[in-house]
C-alpha positions in Angstrom: 36.2 101.0 133.3 35.1 99.2 130.2 33.8 100.2 126.9 30.1 99.5 126.2 29.5 97.0 123.4 27.2 99.4 121.6 30.0 101.9 121.1 32.3 99.1 119.7 29.5 98.0 117.4 28.9 101.5 116.1 32.6 102.0 115.4 32.8 98.7 113.6 29.7 99.5 111.5 31.1 102.9 110.6 34.5 101.5 109.5 32.8 98.8 107.5 30.7 101.4 105.7 33.8 103.4 104.9 35.5 100.3 103.5 32.4 99.5 101.4 32.2 103.1 100.0 35.9 103.0 99.1 35.5 99.7 97.3 32.5 101.0 95.4 34.3 104.1 94.4 37.3 102.0 93.1 35.0 99.8 91.2 33.2 102.8 89.6 36.5 104.4 88.6 37.7 101.1 87.0 34.5 100.8 85.0 34.6 104.5 83.9 38.3 105.0 83.4 37.7 106.3 79.8 35.6 109.2 81.2 38.2 110.5 83.6 39.7 113.8 82.5 42.9 114.9 84.2 42.6 118.3 85.8 45.0 121.2 85.4 48.0 121.4 87.7 47.5 123.6 90.6 49.8 126.3 92.0 52.2 123.9 93.7 52.3 121.6 90.7 53.1 124.4 88.3 55.8 125.7 90.6 57.4 122.2 90.9 57.1 121.7 87.2 59.0 125.0 86.5 61.7 124.1 89.1 62.2 120.6 87.7 62.0 121.4 84.0 65.0 123.7 84.0 68.4 122.3 83.3 71.1 122.8 85.9 73.2 124.7 83.4 70.3 127.3 82.9 70.1 127.9 86.6 73.9 128.3 87.0 73.9 130.9 84.1 70.9 132.8 85.5 72.3 133.3 89.0 75.5 135.3 88.2 73.5 137.5 85.8 71.2 138.6 88.6 74.2 139.2 90.9 76.0 141.3 88.2 73.0 143.3 87.5 72.5 144.1 91.2 76.1 145.0 91.7 76.2 147.5 88.7 72.8 149.0 89.4 73.0 152.4 91.1 71.8 152.3 94.7 70.9 154.8 97.3 73.8 156.5 99.1 74.6 155.1 102.5 73.5 157.5 105.2 76.2 158.8 107.6 76.0 157.4 111.1 
């Protein structure tokens, strides 16, 4: 079996158009760089920012506090088996 030349030509034309659009978009962004406004961080960006902004000492201090609070908090009695 062989591939018809028309299909190959259509694929090549489509890829060429994508490359041209990408080049045009890059040119436009270079020319209008002063108009670009950064958008706010999304959910993942905010979570990563919070995780990376903490110092390791802060995280080490926070973990035992939670454990101590859970150990001293009154809990439900264990049911007899």
